Structures are given as C-alpha cells and as structure tokens.
C-alpha positions, 0 to 999 in steps of 0.5 A: 968831454964833459965840456964837447957833451954841453957844449952839443947839448946845446947845439940842439937844444938853442934852437928847439927853443928858438922856435918854439918861442917864435911861432908869429900870430894868424896872419889876415889880408888886407882889404882890397883898398877903395877906388882913387877918388873921382878927379884924380886919374892917372894922366898917362901923358905924365909918364915918362917917355924912355928912349934905349940907344946904343952908343958904341958900347955904352948904354943911353937911356933917354927920358922924356915928358911931353916930348921935353929931354930931361934926363939921360942914363949912361951905363957904360960898358963892361959893369960900371957903375952908370951915372945920370945927367940932369937938365939944369937949365933950358939953353941946355945945361947938363949936371952930372949925378954919380950917387944918391945924392942930387947934383947942386942945382942954382935956380935959374930964373927968367925975370924978365925977357926982352 
C-alpha cells in the first residue's frame, strides 16, 4: 500500500517539476531577409515543367527543362512505392532510381564527333 502511495505521489509531482523547469526564454521573430543582389533574379526557364499523365492505372510525371525530358516519376496503382527514371545520356538511355541513393552514372563524354 505504501508503494502505491509513493508511486502516485511521484506520478503527480514529476510532470509539474518538468513543466516548471523547462520554460523557454521569450522568443522574438527574425528580421526579414534582405533582397537578393542585382543580377541574381530567378530565371523562369530554370524551373522544370511538370506534365502529369495517366497511363492505365499508373501516374507518370514528366519533368522537362527547356523542352527536354530529363526525369520521369512513375507512381504505380495500389499504393506501391513510386520510382524515378533518370536520363543517362542523349541517346535515350534511362536508369531507374528506387531509393534515396542516386544510381551509378558512367560518364559518356563525346570527345570527337566525325
């Protein structure tokens, strides 16, 4: 019986002590950031154009910059995990990316073109 009284007292006193000791200081809002320097305006062409297409039950989001398709996000039906297709090279090679780590992309530089 004595143990139950001690536990009950402890259960009522500890939250009060934790609340009293953890008061944060008075916070002030941050000042507004300064405007960007001249010449640093955002280029609207740098924003990707996103086109959403329904293919069967799958949803395909196509990402383009300057009209060039560089990435696709495929979301399968049924709540399955989405995956990405990233363009590897200009010849149309695509690599699949399933997780947070980017896929291994081998450099394919054109040195001479006859």
